Every structure is written in structure tokens, then in C-alpha cells.
VEXLUMTI-292565 format. One record per residue (C-alpha): x, y, z. Coordinates in steps of 0.05 Angstrom, whole numbers, plus 5000, padded with zeros to 4 digits. Layout:
BEGIN
XYZ ...
This chain:
BEGIN
253481538549 252082188512 253082128435 255982748401 259483148454 257683898466 265183958493 267883968424 265784638397 265084688321 269285088275 266685678235 262885528172 266685398108 272585048141 273284328112 278083778132 279383088106 278882438146 280782618216 280781958253 284181318238 283780648273 290280328290 288679808238 288380338181 295480688188 302580518180 309580778198 310181228137 304181658158 307882058212 306182718186 298682588190 298482068250 304582298288 310281818306 306381488361 300181378321 303981148258 308080648299 302380388337 298980238272 305279908243 305679468306 298379298298 299679088228 305578678248 300678268293 304178508357 299878568421 297479318417 291379528458 285879718408 285180458394 285181028345 288781648326 285982348314 290382658262 295183258269 290783588212 285183678264 290483988314 292684488259 285484698251 284784778324 290985198329 288785648272 281285738293 281385608368 276485018360 276284328331 273684138261 265984058263 266683358234 271083108290 265682958341 261682478296 268282128274 270382018346 263481748363 264181258306 270781018328 268880998402 263180538383 267880108345 272680078403 267279898455 265079308408 272079058406 272979098483 266478868499 265179428548 263380178546 265880828572 262180998635 258880338650 258680198722 261279488732 267079428684 268280078648 272380188585 278080658605 282480998554 289081408551 289182078514 296482158490 300082658445 304282438388 307782918341 311182748275 317882868308 319282598377 318583108434 319182678498 315282948556 314083628523 306483528510 300783218550 297982578568 292082368609 291081638631 285081268657 279881698623 272881438635 273181368711 268181688755 265081638825 260681048802 265380658754 271180658804 267180198849 265579768790 273079748771 274979578843 269878968844 271478688776 278978738785 278578468858 283779018876 280679638905 287379948915 288779918843 282080218823 282780838871 289880898850 287580978778 282181468796 287381868835 291981888775 286282098728 284282688771 291882888784 293382878709 286683168688 287683748738 294783918716 293683808641 286584018628 284984498681 292084818688 292684688762 299684688795 302483998804 304784158875 297384178895 297183408886 304083218900 303983598970 297483198986 300982548967 307182709009 302682879067 299182199061 305781829059 308082219117 301882059157 302981319139 310081359162 312781159094 316481449035 313880938986 307381068951 306180318945 304980329021 298580749010 292580289012 285580348983 282980759042 288881249034 287981318963 280381408971 281881989016 286482268967 281282238913 276582638957 282183128968 283883198897 276583328877 275983858932 282384188903 279684178834 273484548857 277585028899 282385228847 277985228784 270985348812 268384728776 267183998796 271583468764 267483228705 263782548716 261582468642 267082038610 266082348542 266883018570 273382798603 275882528534 273883128496 276883628543 283183198546 283583228469 283283968468 288684008522 293483578484 292083998421 293684628463 299784338493 302984388426 303985118440 305685068513 312085438536 316184818544 314084518477 315785178439 322585188477 323984448460 322084578384 326785158382 332484778412 331384168363 329384628306 322584278297 317684668253 312285028293 306584878244 306684128248 301584028304 300683418343 296382778332 292382488392 292281758406 286181438440 288280758466 284680268510 287880238577 291879628599 294279658672 301179548701 299079748771 294679168785 299678818832 306478528832 304778068774 304078728730 308579268713 311079748663 317479878628 321580208573 326479798530 331779918478 334079448427 341179708437 344280138491 342480858474 348581118509 353880688476 350480328420 352479648445 347879058434 344578738493 338578778541 337579518560 331779868595 328179938658 322379578689 317879778750 312879278781 306279488800 306580198763 303780568706 308180828649 309081538678 312481258740 318180998699 319781638656 318382118716 323781768758 319181788821 321381088839 327980758819 326980188769 330279518761 334479358701 330479038644 334578408650 331478288720 324678168683 327277498665 326977288736 320577648753 316577408692 320376968643 314376848597 313477598586 320977718584 321877188528 316277468490 318878168494 325777958468 322477658408 318578268395 324678738405 328378308353 322878348305 321979108314 329479258305 329578828241 323179148215 325579848228 332979708213 334880158271 335280228347 328080198374 325280498438 319680098464 314580218518 310579638546 306179418602 304778768632 297778678659 297478048703 302277658662 300077888593 304778328551 302178938517 306179408468 304580138480 309480488435 315680408392 319680908354 326880988329 330381138394 334081778411 341381598426 347781938445 352882178391 357481588406 351681088401 349381388333 356281258301 357180578331 350280338315 350680608240 357080228229 354579598266 348579558222 352779598162 357179028186 350878618205 348278718133 342179108156 344079758118 349079988068 354680508080 350581088046 344880958094 349580928153 352281648132 345281898129 343781668201 349382088234 349682838238 354883368243 351883608307 353382918337 360582918310 361483608345 359283308412 364482768403 369783278397 368483568464 373783468518 373282908569 375882838643 382982698653 383281998680 389982148711 387982758749 386582708825 379182658840 374782588897 368982118883 362382288915 358281738885 357281328826 350481248789 347981158720 351381498662 345381708622 348282198571 355982228558 360282808568 364783168621 361183768655 363484158715 359584728749 356485018810 350784628841 343684948830 337384638851 332185008808 331585138731 330485868749 337185898787 340485518730 338186038677 339686638723 346786368734 347886198660 345886908641 351587148684 356586708648 357086198705 357385458693 352285028731 350084328746 342584258753 341283788811 334183508821 330882898853 327982828785 326683278727 319983418693 318183788627 317984448663 325384398678 327284448605 329685188610 334484988667 336884368632 338584788570 342185308613 346184808652 352784448633 349883788659 343983468698 344683038759 338582688786 337782248850 332181848818 330681528751 334781128700 336681168629 329381208607 327481748655 325282448631 332382738648 336082198608 331782218550 331582968539 338983038557 341082518504 336782888453 340383548469 347383268475 347483488546 351683118600 347082738649 347782268709 341481938736 339281518793 344481728845 340881408902 346381568951 344782318944 339682628992 337683238952 334283748992 331784268943 328384718996 334784739039 339384788980 343984248997 345983528981 347983029031 352082399014 356581949056 356782439115 358383009071 354283649055 354884008988 351484678988 348685098931 354185438895 359384918906 362884608846 361983898826 363583498764 359382948730 361682418681 355882228635 359581598610 361481268675 356381588720 361281838768 360082458808 366482868836 367283408885 370284028853 372784148780 376283598745 381083778689 379383538620 383483248563 382083238487 377482698465 379982128425 375982378363 379683018364 386282658370 384382238311 383082858268 389483178291 393282558270 396182348334 391481728341 390881218286 383880968274 385980258288 389280468353 382880778381 376680478405 370480278367 368180978364 374281268332 373880698281 366680828266 367881608258 373781428212 369480958169 363781478160 368282098150 372081728099 365681538063 363382258070 369782498036 368881967979 361582207969 361382947977 361783447918 362984057961 370084177982 371584408055 376284988066 377885388128 378086078156 384986178184 389286798195 395586488224 400085918205 398285558270 390985588251 392585368179 396584778202 391184568249 385984598196 390184218147 390583658195 382983658204 382383598129 381684288102 382984328028 384585078026 383785748062 376886068040 378386688085 384787008114 382787628149 388688108139 386388628186 388188128244 395388248221 394888978241 393488848313 397988818377 404589158371 403189348299 397789858318 403090418326 404590368251 397290348235 396390968276 401891308238 398291138172 391691408199 394992038226 399292148163 398392878138 402892828076 403992338021 411092208049 408392038119 403291558087 408491208047 412791138106 407590808148 406090358091 413190158081 413489998156 407889528152 409389158088 415288718112 410988538172 405188318125 410087978079 412687548139 405487368158 404087138088 410486728084 408486318142 401286248122 402586058048 408185568072 403385228119 398285128065 403484968009 399884667945 393184897970 389185537953 389486118003 384086647996 386787288025 381787838039 384888538034 383488988093 375889058109 373989398174 373690148185 380190458206 377290708275 377689988298 385190048299 385190658347 382990718420 375690868434 372991548431 370391528500 377191298530 381291828493 375992388512 376992188585 384592178581 384492878545 379793198594 383692938654 390093188627 387093888613 384193878684 391093778713 393894318668 397993808627 398793768553 394593168526 399593118470 398792498427 392192318459 389292958433 391792818364 388792118367 382192408392 381992898334 383192328286 377791868318 372792438317 374492568245 373591808223 367291738268 361391458231 354291368255 354090678220 361490478212 359489778185 356090138128 361390678122 368690738096 370790028095 372789458050 373689647976 372190347995 378490398037 382690167982 380090677935 380391247982 387291128016 392591087962 397490537968 393790138023 391589547979 397989587937 402089498002 398288878020 398588587948 406188687944 406888328011 402887757984 406387717918 413387787944 411987237995 409586777942 415386917898 420286747952 416886087966 416785917891 424286037890 424785527946 421385007903 414685077940 407785157910 404385767941 397185887916 394586567938 388186827915 386287577930 379387767952 376688477949 371388598003 364788958005 363789077932 357189347914 358389547839 362789267785 366089937774 368789907845 371789197833 374389387768 378389977794 381489547853 382788987805 386889457759 391189657817 392088947841 394088687776 399089257765 402489067831 402288317814 405788457747 410988897777 412788357830 412987817779 417388207733 422388447789 422687757822 423087367754 417586897769 410986777733 404186527761 396986627759 393786937820 385986907818 382387587837 375587537862 370887877910 366187767969 358987807959 356188118023 351488627999 344488507967 346388957908 352488537895 348087907891 342888257848 348388507800 352887907804 352487807728 355988477720 360988367778 362987687748 366088047690 371488287737 371787667785 374486987776 371186747841 365586947890 365886817962 359186947998 360487328062 353787098094 355287468161 355188148129 349887918076 345287748133 346188398168 345388798105 339188388081 335588418148 337889118167 340788988234 347488958267 349188278294 353188558353 347388958375 341188538360 343087868389 343488158460 337388608451 331288308417 333187638387 330987248446 323987588438 323887408363 325486678380 320286648434 314886948386 316986458331 319287008282 325786618280 326085868288 333485968296 338286568291 339286748218 346686858239 347086108261 343585788201 342286098136 335386468123 333686078061 327886508041 331587168045 339187118050 339186438018 335186697958 340587217948 345886687950 342286287899 341186907855 348187137859 350786437838 346086377780 347587057754 354987037765 355386387727 351086647671 356787117656 362686667673 360585937674 367085687704 366486227764 368585897829 363585957885 364685887959 362186168027 366386408083 361286668133 359686278200 354385898161 359785478127 360485058189 352984988202 350184288183 343384548156 346485118119 351684648084 345884248054 343184878025 350085067996 350484397963 343384477933 345085167902 351484927870 357185247910 363984937902 366584987974 364785188044 369785518091 369085468165 373285518228 378584948236 374784568293 368484548249 371884248189 370283498206 362983688217 362984038148 365983458115 361082998144 355083428124 357783538058 357882788047 350582728074 348283298029 350782917968 346182347990 339982748003 
């Protein structure tokens, strides 16, 4: 065998890297950033004395060098040589030897689990000579030729970039010629012919021969795994899961053990608890006479792990002991891959397992009850995004339903949509706003786009550990797997089941909890978790899940420093938010009170040509506003209500210029008097701005249109006065929007205070109404020390602050170029979805620090969409804000994340 390989090209001179290769005996579970999750955990299991095949890990640092320079570090080849020598001595055989060759797997392993997104090549080391030696030594020619077939197939797809259908079509043709649908019925001669076909296909599609040098196979596979970090599906998955793009992946070289040596061998995936429900028990899948990819690919339906006790009790008992040991060691649900080679159990991987949202809450509280972790750790282990999933509706059990089949509920949820059979069709339909269910025999990593676009996934093959199940659980997507009754004909675009045919485009519904599949759309009902937060279901009256949510949200409330307020404009929204746990209203948008039937009064205000006409329009609006504030303040009695004075440009309250222009033109064409439409058109043209979101709005409106702010403040103050006379405790706070200079705020504040004093005097009541401002312009954040002289509170309006900091309009850019920015990695996530810490976040931090330098007691909050985003909440806790404000349905998520932030 050649020593240093020429296939690993050196990096340019001057690039230095640390130790790049670690034996499994050298690492541990805390080295994930360097060794990846798989390598770190293989090392940990080795240190625990578990039966792990010997091997070594190439670090993620080597991958990062490869991604930066296009080639591997120059030191890597020699380090691999050293570890290959050590591995050969441990195994007592060599790569490439003819009689009993050493074979290895080359597997990816990032620090964060990315199931199926990157590449793996098994059986590396086989060639035309050693396959015969393997056949002789194993006494199983079928096994040897099957292993060689798998190597060429995986190498062709992974390393050489060939289409997988080239190989799959040849296998299907071989099975058809044999008159079977089961790949196990192909004998050694059949597989030998497939190997010849595969090698010919490699030459035809790539212009090169399949490499016979085992070290060349290994080196090329290593580079392919490195390169797969930036594959389209890996990038898409990272974006979906918010995984940093610069981590890179480690590569694990592990001596092969074989589950496809016969019916006394097999491979499986096990969970120490049910990843769907969190219940304790024996969960997993096992497949006899198979290699690992057969289980996760779902190409053959597995048997439940519990059946292994009957198949191979010795291995089953040993596996149960190891599973218990691993869960105790990791103090969490463990996901385990194993192989049995002729009765010998080998552990191939473990990791803290992905789980559904329901399982996450149940497992966390169960581990507390078992004394494994404390309640703080339990809170750290659940996420706001998981809680949000639990609040989704579920199918109405009382509604009439037509059951098509029942299979494996792999990822909970209730999803309905039109049947599509390809990922491309799912994406196309979703782009049109249609809801779809992606139906496949089995999914593979290339289906990720369609899985994201679909409401749910249904497969006819695979189990709870198949690709579809694992990825769907990670995304919180509804999934049903292993629906064997379904005859899925992708080419014809139809499903046949029990004499019925479902064509593409027909609607079905899937229940990811029960595994049921229904014809048509099934009505949904609120989830028990929502009923709990609404107050209609007591925690002790619900199931274990509701009880778990109650325990952890209660602890979050006891732990958090941040208050959680809500954005609400109506009494109904306020009441709902209060039931969900809101401690105040952080944003009441008063412009919403000018819509509907009140537009006519607003039109009269805009069209007013005299002071008298303006005052009359305002007088008409004031009692309407007062009634709104009465209801809102009463609904939030005893809690603060931050009322933002009118913010948007006035043109938003008038018909569009285009519609009016058409009406006026048509009237003139018919010889009619356009009348009021012409008057409105003239007003719209007068108010028209090239950039209205940067024009006459916010505080500028209040300073330019006399009496506008005064009318709103009188309505607020008189409503509060009336409630106080009724013995209630209204707590309005007045917020002046879009301030860029302290002079603007001071002028507006003078007017507001004058009105408040007049109402207090005339009504005979006294109270203190805080006056503050929104910080939504970069200049406001930079001059916050000045603005704080005239403000008792700041509320960061991060929607506008994001727009003005980045210099783009949310309404325009999200549909135009944001998708490209996400694809190119400029954004890991939309800055409107999660706070841009380096830019917008820096302004928030600066505004908070400078504001409090002037007024130490300055109350600080945030009322943009980021107030309900889990990652953003942690940032707001970090910079010292007092509260976050979000929409009513996001309040439980914000409460949970505020508690988690206090523990981080």
C-alpha cells in the first residue's frame, strides 16, 4: 500500500494547523467543536469501555482549512499514515491486502447533528482483488460482492457526483429480472454483475475508472466529506436550524463491522426513550442482514427493536445494559446506532437524541423526578420553539373522518394538504400559497427543500429512525412513516390503498401522533397546551404533557428577570394576552383605531382646509378613541398600557392613488363629475412621498398637524379618569414615535403634559402618566443620552430600527432579494426574524447604555417582532432591558425563553 498519498494535495506554504487527527482513545464528549459530535461520542464510548470498532477522527479544523483554501493541510497525509498504521496493527490486517482486507468507513460528523445532510462512504478498501479474499475469508461470497456493490454506489454518488438513479435503476432492473422486490433475493452472481455494471457506469459518466488503490479511495472520500459541508442540502439544513456556516465537519475513519453477513447479523438504531413521546421503554428499529444506511434510508421496513430479544437475546441484553449506561452517563435521551456481526454487538454512534417538542418537555421533567437533573437543567433543555409547536392545533377527535391507513406516527402534529410526490412540486405549490403533503416511498437528503415546503411528510417505507422521521422531528414537521398499505407510484402521480386511488392534488390529512392517514381535510381543535394557557384546562386535569409544560413555565416565571408584555390594540387581544401571562401592554398601535368605518372622519381631517374643519374632524374622532381606550385600559386594569400615538403616514388612511386615478379618469371619460374622488386624488397627490416610511410620520405628524396628538392624549386621559372614578387602576403610558432628536421629543412632550394637566384638573383626579419614546432610528440610539432627558422610558422599535439601520424596506426586500441573501450566506436568518446582534443589536446596546447614563432609572423595553423570538430574547436579557413585548400567542414562548436566558 502506498504511504503518503498524492491524492491529498498540500495547502499553500505558510498555513499552519495544530494536531489534525485523534485516535478514538484520545478524545472525549466535550471535544465536539474539534472532533464533531460523532467523533467526540465515539471517543467517549471507547473511554467507557464499550465495544467500539477502532478508528480515528480527522478534526473539523482540517475541514475549515480545506474550505478556506480548496485543499487539505499539508500535515494531514502524514498524520493519517501514522493512524492507519496504528489501526492496521490493532486489527491485524491491512488496507488492500488480498486475503482478509481491512475495510473502513469514512463518515462525516459536525459539532451539531445534521442527520443525512453530509456524506458517508462505507467499505472503503475493497477492490477487484480484495473482494475475492473477503468472500473466501468470510465464507459468504454474497456478502463480499454486496459490500463491493455498496462501495462503488456510494463512492459514485458521494465522491464522483453521479446521479443516484444510475445505480438504483440497475438494482431495480436486477430485481425485476430475478422476479423479486427484495434486494436480499439477489445472490452473489447477481451482485457480481451489478458490480461490473456499476464500474462501467463510473467510467461512462466520469471518464475515469473506479480507483483500485484503497488509500486513494480513502483520501478522495475524505475530501468529498469535507466538500459536502457546503452542499446545497447541508446549507439549506443549516439555515433552517440556524447552525453557523463556519463550523466545518470532522471526518471519522472507523474499521468496518458488518451487519450484512447473514441472518445472524444486522444493524439498528435505538433510543433510550421514545423520541416522539418521551416515554421510557424499548424504542428503535432493527434490520437483519443489513448495513446501517438500509435502516435510515427506509428501503426495507424494519422490525421493532423489542423483536431483537427473540432474534438474538444475548446481543439484546448487552444492548439494554449499554443503553442504560449511556443514558445515565449523558443524563439524557440517547440515540444509538449499532451493528451485530455474527452475534457480536458493536456500538457505532451515540448522541443526545433529537426529539419531538412533547418528548422534550416530558423527558426534562421525568429526569427531574428521577433525580438525574435539577429543575434549572430541565428548563435549559426545552426551547421556546418547541413550546410554540405544542400550541399548534390538532385534529378534532369528534369530526367525521375517512381513514385510509394507519402507520407509524414519527413526528407529532396535524397536517392537511394536497398530495404531491416530488420535492420540486412541493416547493412550487408552497410558493403559490398552497398547503401540500409530500408523499414518498422514502425520503433522502435531497428531499429537504420539499420537506420544508410541505405541511407534512408521508412515506410508505421506514420507521421512527428513517431519514424522514429524524429530519421531520428536528424541524417540528408532522410526519407519518412506514405506511406499507400505500402503493406509492411517483411516476404515475397516484397512491393506491385498499382499492382506492388518490391522485396528485387530492387532499389528505396526516396525524403524526397516531400515525393515521385520512382522506380529505380534517377539522382541527386547539391543543391542550393552548387551553392550559387560556385558563380553560387546569394543569392537573390535563395529560403529562400539560403538567410538564406547567412545571417548566412556572419555574421560568420564578427565574426570569425580564418581564413579558404584549402588543395589543383591542380589548379582546389584551384579555387574551393577560390570560397567556402578559404583565402589561408594550405597544398599542392607535392608528388601527382609525380604520374601518372611521376612515371617513380621518378623510375629513386630511381634507380640512380651515382650522375649524380640522377641529371638527378631530372632535368627531376623539369620543371614538376614548371608547377604545376605555375598553383597553379596563381589560388591563392594574397593569401598564403603553399607547403609541399615531405613527404611519396619513396617505395610508386614503384610497390608493392608482385606484383613485382610474375612477377619476373613467368618470371624465363618461362626461361625469368625479366629485369627491377628484378631491381625494388631489389630497393623495399632495401627500405622496417617494419614501413615505421616511417621510411625514410619527412625531413629525404631531408637530405639523395641530391638535392631532392633543386629541389622542385627551381621549387617553379622559378614559383613564373615568375608570379611576369607578375605583379601577388604569395605568396608561404615552409613547411618542419616530423621534430622532431630543428637541422633537421635548416639543411633543410639552403638548402632551399640557393636555394631561388640563384633563386632571377638569376631572378632579391626579395620577402620574409616564411619557417616553420609541428608539427606532439609528440617530435616536446614538443620541439616547440626550433623548433620555425628556423620556421616562424607551421602547426599542426593532422593526423600523432594522429597516433604517440596513437601509431597506421590509415590505419590499423580503420578497425580492432576501432569498438570495440567505442562499449566499449573507444572512443566516432574516434580520427581521432574529435580531442582528452586530448591527441593530449594537445600536440597542448603545441606546440602553447611553439612555441610562443620563437617567439610571430609565425603563427599557422592546416592542418589535423580535420580542417573541427566542434567540433575540436572550440578547435583550444580556443588554439589560426590563421587558420584551410580543403578540399574545408568543407570550408563553417569551416567558419560557426569558427564564432560560436568566440561567445561561
